[in-house]
LODREN-480880 format. One record per residue (C-alpha): residue number from 1; residue in one letter; z, x, y. Coordinates in steps of 0.001 Angstrom, whole numbers. Each point is the difference from the previous one (the first is absolute). Example, Ala and Ser with C-alpha at 12.3 -4.5 7.8 and 13.67 -1.06 7.14 Angstrom:
BEGIN
+-----+--------+---------+---------+---------+
! num ! residu !       w !       u !       v !
+-----+--------+---------+---------+---------+
!   1 !      A !    7800 !   12300 !   -4500 !
!   2 !      S !    -660 !    1370 !    3440 !
+-----+--------+---------+---------+---------+
END
This chain:
BEGIN
+-----+--------+---------+---------+---------+
! num ! residu !       w !       u !       v !
+-----+--------+---------+---------+---------+
!   1 !      X !  -84973 !   93696 !   -1693 !
!   2 !      X !   -3861 !    -834 !     162 !
!   3 !      X !     725 !   -3542 !   -1070 !
!   4 !      X !    1906 !    -644 !    3310 !
!   5 !      X !   -2467 !    1852 !    2159 !
!   6 !      X !    1777 !    2871 !     908 !
!   7 !      X !   -1546 !    3033 !   -1898 !
!   8 !      X !   -3344 !      42 !    1955 !
!   9 !      X !    1590 !    -180 !    3354 !
!  10 !      X !   -1494 !    2593 !    2262 !
!  11 !      X !    2299 !    2642 !    1165 !
!  12 !      X !   -1528 !     556 !    3542 !
!  13 !      X !    1709 !   -1323 !    3047 !
!  14 !      X !   -1462 !   -3233 !    1453 !
!  15 !      X !     530 !    -947 !    3553 !
!  16 !      X !    2759 !   -2746 !     555 !
!  17 !      X !    -649 !   -3106 !    1899 !
!  18 !      X !    2677 !   -1606 !    2178 !
!  19 !      X !    2875 !   -1514 !   -2019 !
!  20 !      X !    -820 !   -3268 !   -1320 !
!  21 !      X !    2278 !   -2817 !    1436 !
!  22 !      X !    2212 !   -1282 !   -2934 !
!  23 !      X !   -1179 !   -3630 !     826 !
!  24 !      X !   -3772 !     955 !    -653 !
!  25 !      X !   -1627 !   -1727 !   -2904 !
!  26 !      X !   -3398 !      10 !   -1552 !
!  27 !      X !   -2757 !    2639 !     313 !
!  28 !      X !    -355 !    2310 !    2821 !
!  29 !      X !   -2829 !   -1051 !    2500 !
!  30 !      X !   -2625 !    2727 !    -372 !
!  31 !      X !   -3209 !     600 !    2158 !
!  32 !      X !   -3218 !   -1347 !   -1579 !
!  33 !      X !   -2277 !    2920 !   -1364 !
!  34 !      X !   -3660 !    -754 !     182 !
!  35 !      X !   -2244 !    1704 !   -2400 !
!  36 !      X !   -1522 !    3213 !    1113 !
!  37 !      X !   -3582 !    -526 !    1505 !
!  38 !      X !   -1067 !    3443 !   -1558 !
!  39 !      X !     -37 !   -1430 !   -3377 !
!  40 !      X !   -3521 !     375 !   -1335 !
!  41 !      X !   -2240 !   -2848 !   -1058 !
!  42 !      X !    -520 !    1711 !   -3247 !
!  43 !      X !    3824 !     -34 !    -761 !
!  44 !      X !     117 !   -3540 !     844 !
!  45 !      X !   -2827 !    -950 !   -2213 !
!  46 !      X !    1476 !    1893 !   -2837 !
!  47 !      X !    3346 !   -1726 !     476 !
!  48 !      X !   -1779 !   -3221 !     261 !
!  49 !      X !   -1778 !     374 !   -3354 !
!  50 !      X !    3334 !     845 !   -1691 !
!  51 !      X !    1725 !   -3023 !    1448 !
!  52 !      X !   -2815 !   -2233 !   -1072 !
!  53 !      X !     432 !    1075 !   -3572 !
!  54 !      X !    3662 !    -812 !     201 !
!  55 !      X !    -662 !   -3391 !    1562 !
!  56 !      X !   -2630 !    -842 !   -2551 !
!  57 !      X !    2622 !      16 !   -2575 !
!  58 !      X !    2112 !   -2624 !    1657 !
!  59 !      X !     -49 !   -3549 !    -851 !
!  60 !      X !   -2305 !   -2209 !    2209 !
!  61 !      X !    3109 !   -1904 !    1384 !
!  62 !      X !    1734 !    3295 !     755 !
!  63 !      X !   -2971 !    1437 !    1762 !
!  64 !      X !    -372 !   -3293 !    2107 !
!  65 !      X !    3769 !      59 !     949 !
!  66 !      X !    -192 !    3688 !    1157 !
!  67 !      X !     540 !     232 !    3847 !
!  68 !      X !   -2538 !    2036 !    1941 !
!  69 !      X !    1172 !    3546 !     909 !
!  70 !      X !    -880 !    -736 !    3532 !
!  71 !      X !    3580 !   -1931 !     155 !
!  72 !      X !    1553 !    3385 !    -399 !
!  73 !      X !   -1954 !    2536 !    1956 !
!  74 !      X !   -1411 !     387 !    3528 !
!  75 !      X !   -3714 !    -634 !      16 !
!  76 !      X !    -651 !    -281 !    3636 !
!  77 !      X !   -1410 !    3401 !     528 !
!  78 !      X !   -3756 !    -264 !    -616 !
!  79 !      X !    -323 !    3846 !    -419 !
!  80 !      X !    2014 !    -118 !   -3200 !
!  81 !      X !   -2290 !    -204 !   -2924 !
!  82 !      X !    2815 !   -1667 !   -2216 !
!  83 !      X !     102 !   -2905 !    2330 !
!  84 !      X !   -3371 !   -1134 !   -1178 !
!  85 !      X !    1048 !    -332 !   -3602 !
!  86 !      X !    3729 !    -841 !     516 !
!  87 !      X !    -323 !   -3390 !   -1813 !
!  88 !      X !   -1966 !    1544 !   -3015 !
!  89 !      X !    2009 !    2944 !   -1062 !
!  90 !      X !    3686 !     607 !    -839 !
!  91 !      X !    1239 !    3373 !     536 !
!  92 !      X !    3643 !     955 !     818 !
!  93 !      X !   -1185 !    2248 !    2834 !
!  94 !      X !    -840 !   -3351 !    1746 !
!  95 !      X !    3515 !   -1243 !    -169 !
!  96 !      X !    2418 !     346 !    2999 !
!  97 !      X !    3199 !    1814 !    -514 !
!  98 !      X !    1985 !   -3310 !     255 !
!  99 !      X !   -1892 !   -1571 !   -2889 !
! 100 !      X !     441 !    3078 !   -2314 !
! 101 !      X !    3735 !      98 !     984 !
! 102 !      X !     262 !   -3593 !   -1113 !
! 103 !      X !   -1636 !     656 !   -3320 !
! 104 !      X !    2245 !    2982 !    -471 !
! 105 !      X !    3098 !   -2162 !     333 !
! 106 !      X !    -712 !   -1504 !   -3513 !
! 107 !      X !      81 !    3297 !   -1637 !
! 108 !      X !    3038 !    1916 !   -1458 !
! 109 !      X !    1199 !    3318 !    1398 !
! 110 !      X !   -1720 !    1841 !   -2878 !
! 111 !      X !   -3225 !   -1723 !     697 !
! 112 !      X !     258 !     855 !    3615 !
! 113 !      X !     373 !    3694 !   -1156 !
! 114 !      X !   -3325 !    -178 !   -1833 !
! 115 !      X !   -1691 !   -1772 !    2996 !
! 116 !      X !    1263 !    3040 !    2245 !
! 117 !      X !   -2195 !    2263 !   -2175 !
! 118 !      X !   -3238 !   -1865 !     826 !
! 119 !      X !    -739 !    1350 !    3417 !
! 120 !      X !    1611 !    1097 !    3257 !
! 121 !      X !     -60 !   -3518 !    1409 !
! 122 !      X !    1611 !   -1583 !   -2991 !
! 123 !      X !    2561 !    2685 !    -128 !
! 124 !      X !     923 !    -791 !    3576 !
! 125 !      X !     128 !   -3786 !    -641 !
! 126 !      X !    1792 !     243 !   -3492 !
! 127 !      X !    2907 !    1735 !    1823 !
! 128 !      X !     202 !   -2278 !    2919 !
! 129 !      X !    3501 !    -890 !     700 !
! 130 !      X !    -526 !   -3814 !    -470 !
! 131 !      X !    -590 !     616 !   -3537 !
! 132 !      X !    3189 !    2077 !    -516 !
! 133 !      X !    2630 !   -2433 !    1683 !
! 134 !      X !    1791 !    -476 !   -3420 !
! 135 !      X !     540 !    2390 !   -2857 !
! 136 !      X !    2077 !     -15 !   -3169 !
! 137 !      X !    1043 !    3582 !   -1326 !
! 138 !      X !    2970 !    -963 !   -1869 !
! 139 !      X !     822 !    2184 !   -3136 !
! 140 !      X !   -2710 !    2580 !    1096 !
! 141 !      X !     138 !    3811 !     380 !
! 142 !      X !   -1100 !     933 !    3573 !
! 143 !      X !    -799 !    3662 !      50 !
! 144 !      X !     388 !    1986 !    3126 !
! 145 !      X !   -2201 !   -1426 !    2930 !
! 146 !      X !    -991 !   -3137 !   -1704 !
! 147 !      X !    2442 !   -2287 !    1899 !
! 148 !      X !   -1121 !    1482 !    3255 !
! 149 !      X !   -3502 !    -723 !    -679 !
! 150 !      X !    1052 !   -3668 !    -903 !
! 151 !      X !    1907 !    -351 !    3252 !
! 152 !      X !   -3001 !    1322 !    2085 !
! 153 !      X !   -1985 !   -2972 !   -1319 !
! 154 !      X !    2148 !   -2403 !    2139 !
! 155 !      X !    1988 !   -1637 !   -3115 !
! 156 !      X !    2497 !   -2483 !    1442 !
! 157 !      X !    1371 !   -1491 !   -3185 !
! 158 !      X !    1009 !    2689 !   -2483 !
! 159 !      X !    1944 !    -374 !   -3325 !
! 160 !      X !    1417 !    3498 !   -1371 !
! 161 !      X !    2703 !   -1476 !   -2357 !
! 162 !      X !     792 !    2485 !   -2671 !
! 163 !      X !   -2814 !    2279 !    1244 !
! 164 !      X !     443 !    3946 !    -253 !
! 165 !      X !    -989 !    1482 !    3364 !
! 166 !      X !    -524 !    3670 !     245 !
! 167 !      X !     143 !    1937 !    3281 !
! 168 !      X !   -1540 !     761 !    2437 !
! 169 !      X !   -1347 !   -3273 !     882 !
! 170 !      X !   -2820 !    1372 !    1847 !
! 171 !      X !   -2096 !    2894 !    -890 !
! 172 !      X !     -27 !    1023 !    3732 !
! 173 !      X !    3712 !    -185 !    1134 !
! 174 !      X !     708 !   -1534 !    3326 !
! 175 !      X !    2477 !    1172 !    2645 !
! 176 !      X !    3602 !   -1221 !    -367 !
! 177 !      X !    -192 !    -883 !    3643 !
! 178 !      X !   -3269 !   -1795 !    -219 !
! 179 !      X !     -73 !   -1786 !   -3452 !
! 180 !      X !   -3061 !   -1800 !   -1125 !
! 181 !      X !     398 !   -3795 !     764 !
! 182 !      X !    -995 !   -2357 !   -2741 !
! 183 !      X !    -563 !   -3699 !     100 !
! 184 !      X !    2408 !    -994 !   -2688 !
! 185 !      X !    1813 !   -3464 !     550 !
! 186 !      X !    1183 !    -866 !   -3548 !
! 187 !      X !    1269 !    2868 !   -2179 !
! 188 !      X !    1686 !     -16 !   -3324 !
! 189 !      X !    1457 !    3211 !   -1189 !
! 190 !      X !    2385 !   -1391 !   -2548 !
! 191 !      X !    1092 !    2300 !   -2631 !
! 192 !      X !   -2740 !    2442 !     986 !
! 193 !      X !     396 !    3763 !    -743 !
! 194 !      X !    -375 !    1821 !    3381 !
! 195 !      X !    1848 !    2984 !    1513 !
! 196 !      X !    2062 !    -369 !    3101 !
! 197 !      X !   -2497 !    2084 !    1908 !
! 198 !      X !   -2795 !   -2193 !   -1256 !
! 199 !      X !    1711 !   -3214 !    1048 !
! 200 !      X !     696 !    1430 !    3415 !
! 201 !      X !   -3724 !    1063 !     383 !
! 202 !      X !   -1120 !   -3560 !    -947 !
! 203 !      X !    2506 !   -1933 !    2139 !
! 204 !      X !    -536 !    2336 !    3030 !
! 205 !      X !   -3465 !   -1586 !     292 !
! 206 !      X !    1087 !   -3602 !    -370 !
! 207 !      X !     497 !   -1916 !    3289 !
! 208 !      X !   -1432 !   -3398 !    -919 !
! 209 !      X !    2104 !    -974 !   -3086 !
! 210 !      X !    1049 !   -3589 !    -434 !
! 211 !      X !    1464 !      44 !   -3690 !
! 212 !      X !    1309 !    3291 !   -1521 !
! 213 !      X !    1586 !     490 !   -3541 !
! 214 !      X !    1466 !    3450 !    -836 !
! 215 !      X !    2151 !   -1245 !   -2900 !
! 216 !      X !    1485 !    2977 !   -1951 !
! 217 !      X !   -1584 !    2594 !    2229 !
! 218 !      X !    2181 !    2822 !    1604 !
! 219 !      X !     265 !    -357 !    3642 !
! 220 !      X !    1538 !    2008 !    2978 !
! 221 !      X !     821 !    -408 !    3599 !
! 222 !      X !   -3298 !    1283 !     972 !
! 223 !      X !   -1834 !   -2699 !   -2102 !
! 224 !      X !    2307 !   -2684 !    1506 !
! 225 !      X !   -1426 !    1073 !    3490 !
! 226 !      X !   -3483 !    -299 !   -1196 !
! 227 !      X !     636 !   -3404 !   -1262 !
! 228 !      X !    1542 !   -1059 !    3186 !
! 229 !      X !   -3221 !     762 !    1759 !
! 230 !      X !   -1616 !   -2973 !   -1508 !
! 231 !      X !    1237 !   -2467 !    2668 !
! 232 !      X !   -1675 !   -2998 !   -1711 !
! 233 !      X !    1712 !     502 !   -3285 !
! 234 !      X !    1189 !   -3306 !   -1536 !
! 235 !      X !     760 !     853 !   -3643 !
! 236 !      X !    1850 !    3077 !   -1175 !
! 237 !      X !     876 !     848 !   -3666 !
! 238 !      X !    2403 !    2918 !    -305 !
! 239 !      X !    1587 !   -1143 !   -3333 !
! 240 !      X !    1557 !    2993 !   -1884 !
! 241 !      X !   -1187 !    2646 !    2629 !
! 242 !      X !    2228 !    2911 !      12 !
! 243 !      X !     607 !    1919 !    3272 !
! 244 !      X !     702 !   -2906 !    2429 !
! 245 !      X !    2642 !    1174 !    2370 !
! 246 !      X !    1658 !   -1596 !    3261 !
! 247 !      X !   -2234 !    2347 !    1898 !
! 248 !      X !   -3214 !   -1388 !   -1576 !
! 249 !      X !    1041 !   -3395 !     607 !
! 250 !      X !     177 !     440 !    3693 !
! 251 !      X !   -3889 !      81 !     672 !
! 252 !      X !    -400 !   -2700 !   -2596 !
! 253 !      X !    2497 !   -2488 !    1623 !
! 254 !      X !   -1222 !     889 !    3537 !
! 255 !      X !   -3617 !     164 !    -470 !
! 256 !      X !    -893 !   -2745 !   -2473 !
! 257 !      X !     688 !   -2950 !    2239 !
! 258 !      X !   -2461 !   -2219 !   -1951 !
! 259 !      X !    1372 !     643 !   -3424 !
! 260 !      X !     393 !   -3262 !   -1906 !
! 261 !      X !     780 !    1108 !   -3639 !
! 262 !      X !    2055 !    3000 !   -1068 !
! 263 !      X !     863 !    1234 !   -3453 !
! 264 !      X !    2505 !    2879 !     156 !
! 265 !      X !    1917 !    -687 !   -3338 !
! 266 !      X !    1406 !    2837 !   -2296 !
! 267 !      X !    -700 !    2836 !    2543 !
! 268 !      X !    3631 !    1436 !    -440 !
! 269 !      X !     670 !     -82 !    3803 !
! 270 !      X !    3319 !     881 !    1020 !
! 271 !      X !    2464 !   -2160 !    1811 !
! 272 !      X !    -996 !    1305 !    3335 !
! 273 !      X !   -3619 !    -873 !    -382 !
! 274 !      X !     860 !   -3463 !   -1315 !
! 275 !      X !    2118 !    -647 !    3104 !
! 276 !      X !   -2683 !    1205 !    2374 !
! 277 !      X !   -2715 !   -2139 !   -1908 !
! 278 !      X !    1934 !   -3286 !      71 !
! 279 !      X !     800 !     330 !    3704 !
! 280 !      X !   -3419 !    1329 !    1217 !
! 281 !      X !   -2542 !   -1838 !   -2232 !
! 282 !      X !   -2788 !   -1660 !    2097 !
! 283 !      X !     701 !   -3539 !     783 !
! 284 !      X !   -3567 !    -946 !   -1276 !
! 285 !      X !    1050 !     747 !   -3589 !
! 286 !      X !     251 !   -3256 !   -2158 !
! 287 !      X !    -143 !    1384 !   -3648 !
! 288 !      X !    2311 !    2858 !    -820 !
! 289 !      X !     840 !    1738 !   -3517 !
! 290 !      X !    3182 !    2095 !     394 !
! 291 !      X !     891 !     -83 !   -3645 !
! 292 !      X !    1560 !    3035 !   -1705 !
! 293 !      X !    2375 !    1043 !    2743 !
! 294 !      X !    2945 !     113 !   -2394 !
! 295 !      X !    3108 !     930 !    1890 !
! 296 !      X !   -1841 !     826 !    3322 !
! 297 !      X !    -379 !   -3669 !    1005 !
! 298 !      X !    3188 !   -1695 !    1242 !
! 299 !      X !     713 !   -3740 !    1225 !
! 300 !      X !      90 !    1154 !    3641 !
! 301 !      X !   -3508 !    1314 !    -530 !
! 302 !      X !   -1208 !   -3305 !   -1212 !
! 303 !      X !    1496 !   -1556 !    3169 !
! 304 !      X !   -1755 !    2473 !    2233 !
! 305 !      X !   -3299 !    -680 !   -1835 !
! 306 !      X !     302 !   -3771 !     185 !
! 307 !      X !     715 !     114 !    3747 !
! 308 !      X !   -2816 !    2528 !     674 !
! 309 !      X !   -2735 !   -1817 !   -1999 !
! 310 !      X !     911 !   -3622 !     155 !
! 311 !      X !   -3560 !   -1066 !    -924 !
! 312 !      X !     158 !    1423 !   -3471 !
! 313 !      X !   -1724 !   -2028 !   -2643 !
! 314 !      X !     263 !    2175 !   -3095 !
! 315 !      X !    2964 !    2366 !    -711 !
! 316 !      X !     705 !    1991 !   -3053 !
! 317 !      X !    3534 !    1692 !     -27 !
! 318 !      X !     133 !     502 !   -3703 !
! 319 !      X !    2099 !    2743 !   -1664 !
! 320 !      X !    2310 !     372 !    3027 !
! 321 !      X !    3162 !     365 !   -2034 !
! 322 !      X !    2386 !    -157 !    3041 !
! 323 !      X !   -1100 !   -3323 !    1351 !
! 324 !      X !    2307 !   -2846 !    -295 !
! 325 !      X !      57 !   -3714 !     803 !
! 326 !      X !     283 !     717 !    3585 !
! 327 !      X !   -3585 !    1100 !     142 !
! 328 !      X !   -1153 !   -3414 !   -1269 !
! 329 !      X !    1927 !   -1582 !    2817 !
! 330 !      X !   -1703 !    2274 !    2468 !
! 331 !      X !   -3398 !   -1001 !   -1429 !
! 332 !      X !     616 !   -3609 !      28 !
! 333 !      X !    1145 !      64 !    3693 !
! 334 !      X !   -2671 !    2002 !    1527 !
! 335 !      X !   -3169 !    -157 !   -2027 !
! 336 !      X !   -1259 !   -3538 !     628 !
! 337 !      X !   -3555 !     847 !    -958 !
! 338 !      X !     790 !    1544 !   -3353 !
! 339 !      X !   -2265 !   -1049 !   -2933 !
! 340 !      X !     749 !    2478 !   -2752 !
! 341 !      X !    3309 !    2008 !    -661 !
! 342 !      X !     675 !    2452 !   -2676 !
! 343 !      X !    3518 !    1226 !    -858 !
! 344 !      X !    -467 !    1145 !   -3624 !
! 345 !      X !    2717 !    2193 !   -1423 !
! 346 !      X !    2151 !    -332 !    3058 !
! 347 !      X !    3072 !    -252 !   -2280 !
! 348 !      X !    2718 !    -459 !    2715 !
! 349 !      X !   -1502 !   -3117 !    1257 !
! 350 !      X !    1967 !   -3068 !   -1320 !
! 351 !      X !   -2311 !   -2493 !   -1921 !
! 352 !      X !    1559 !   -2874 !    1777 !
! 353 !      X !   -1194 !    1530 !    3463 !
! 354 !      X !   -3650 !    -182 !   -1111 !
! 355 !      X !     133 !   -3777 !     425 !
! 356 !      X !      34 !     465 !    3758 !
! 357 !      X !   -3580 !    1059 !     -78 !
! 358 !      X !    -843 !   -3842 !    -109 !
! 359 !      X !     992 !    -299 !    3642 !
! 360 !      X !   -2867 !    2231 !    1032 !
! 361 !      X !   -2646 !   -2814 !     951 !
! 362 !      X !   -3081 !    2022 !   -1132 !
! 363 !      X !    1085 !    1775 !   -3001 !
! 364 !      X !   -2472 !    -450 !   -3009 !
! 365 !      X !    1186 !    2619 !   -2646 !
! 366 !      X !    3101 !    2036 !    -888 !
! 367 !      X !     168 !    2939 !   -2362 !
! 368 !      X !    3508 !    1145 !   -1536 !
! 369 !      X !   -1206 !    1802 !   -3135 !
! 370 !      X !    2791 !    1665 !   -2031 !
! 371 !      X !    2861 !   -1764 !    1781 !
! 372 !      X !     552 !   -3440 !   -1789 !
! 373 !      X !     162 !   -1056 !   -3651 !
! 374 !      X !   -2269 !   -2885 !   -1099 !
! 375 !      X !    2638 !   -2703 !     473 !
! 376 !      X !     657 !    1234 !    3615 !
! 377 !      X !   -3746 !      42 !     533 !
! 378 !      X !    -256 !   -3611 !   -1054 !
! 379 !      X !    2790 !   -1017 !    2488 !
! 380 !      X !   -1736 !    2053 !    2848 !
! 381 !      X !   -3325 !   -1670 !    -631 !
! 382 !      X !    1608 !   -3438 !     303 !
! 383 !      X !    1822 !    1109 !    3112 !
! 384 !      X !   -3277 !    1292 !    1598 !
! 385 !      X !   -2065 !   -2989 !    -957 !
! 386 !      X !   -3529 !     631 !    1034 !
! 387 !      X !     477 !    3716 !     333 !
! 388 !      X !   -1638 !    2418 !   -2484 !
! 389 !      X !    2473 !    2235 !   -1697 !
! 390 !      X !    -850 !    3288 !   -1631 !
! 391 !      X !   -3649 !    -494 !     219 !
! 392 !      X !   -1173 !    3384 !    1186 !
! 393 !      X !    1276 !    2943 !   -1874 !
! 394 !      X !   -1931 !    2461 !    2203 !
! 395 !      X !    -539 !      32 !    3645 !
! 396 !      X !   -3476 !    -357 !    1457 !
! 397 !      X !    1011 !     881 !    3600 !
! 398 !      X !   -2480 !    2384 !    1541 !
! 399 !      X !   -1565 !     953 !   -3346 !
! 400 !      X !   -3784 !      31 !    -106 !
! 401 !      X !    -466 !   -1494 !   -3352 !
! 402 !      X !    2076 !   -2304 !   -2074 !
! 403 !      X !    -639 !   -1427 !   -3540 !
! 404 !      X !   -2862 !    1146 !   -2222 !
! 405 !      X !   -2779 !    -276 !    2491 !
! 406 !      X !    -935 !    3336 !    1239 !
! 407 !      X !   -3309 !    -560 !    1864 !
! 408 !      X !    1477 !    -430 !    3435 !
! 409 !      X !    2729 !    1373 !    2335 !
! 410 !      X !    1919 !   -2372 !    2214 !
! 411 !      X !   -2673 !   -2627 !    -844 !
! 412 !      X !   -3027 !    2143 !     901 !
! 413 !      X !   -2510 !     708 !   -2595 !
! 414 !      X !    -579 !    3762 !    -662 !
! 415 !      X !   -2391 !    -101 !   -3058 !
! 416 !      X !   -3723 !    -718 !    -212 !
! 417 !      X !    -905 !   -3276 !   -1384 !
! 418 !      X !    3680 !   -1064 !    -633 !
! 419 !      X !     723 !   -3431 !   -1000 !
+-----+--------+---------+---------+---------+
END
């Protein structure tokens, strides 16, 4: 874990500032620290001599272009002995916290760990929250207490795909009634190995999430309530999550009023949960993956969904074996903004009814994998001239990563020096 900057995280508690607003960007404004006036002239002269040796090894052009250190320090105090030689010496102690923080932004997490061992001041600066906004711990094993230390650093963008997370998350457990609030805004737990209690402990402290992926994770009604407390959540991926019930959907549908993309495919929901979902889904949803419902999704459910979410742009209803051509008619009549439709392996839908999709003015792509032979596909492509047919075998709705690129989640970089 040392290569990602976790192994040397201090275990002691650090005071938490106010929660950073999600729109905040850039470095946090810090007070300017002047150099202590008690520094002796002997120490200054010793550091001056050391710096002059280093400066003497530079190329003349480099020495000429080197800016004076008076640009970075406060030399107004006449009582400070360093102010008399600020332009001649170069010591890290003369640099303000802002300058050192800027230099630290160019370092990897492992290098930040090494810097944290230099002195108390560097330890404080190396673990400043502005340097830990994004972190990639995919495929890592996080032993007990490690994830809690990472969260205490103020991480906002965190990738934990395929990670093994051991509980407890914090070495000092928090009260269930007063969970430790973190600053996560983008969290990817796709295919992560974590216990149900560990996931509850993590999500109990999340109140500022905007994008969340729990693909293949075990969930519960309690976890659904914790997810619903993130009122600004826009993207939610629950693909292949077991444990979703009608009771768990109630807080999600009632609390996530800004939800835009939802992937709830292959969750083995019962017919009652499906009926509640299509009738109570937030009106803000424009991208929905409801594939894998098998017999639970009926034509009347599609009608309810179309009437409830008329602004739908991307809809995946694949592997709903009870849907018929009536569902295609409902979609064409109500979803005037639809751009993508997937009806793969919906075997009761007649191939001739698929041509009705051309009446949707905004439609761009249609996926019907496993339903038509090659000759029928040729006919369909001619009937849907200008519309892509069978171009996307896998849905990208709400998923944090697509394709082979794994250096970002939802378009946000998570690795150091990622290209």
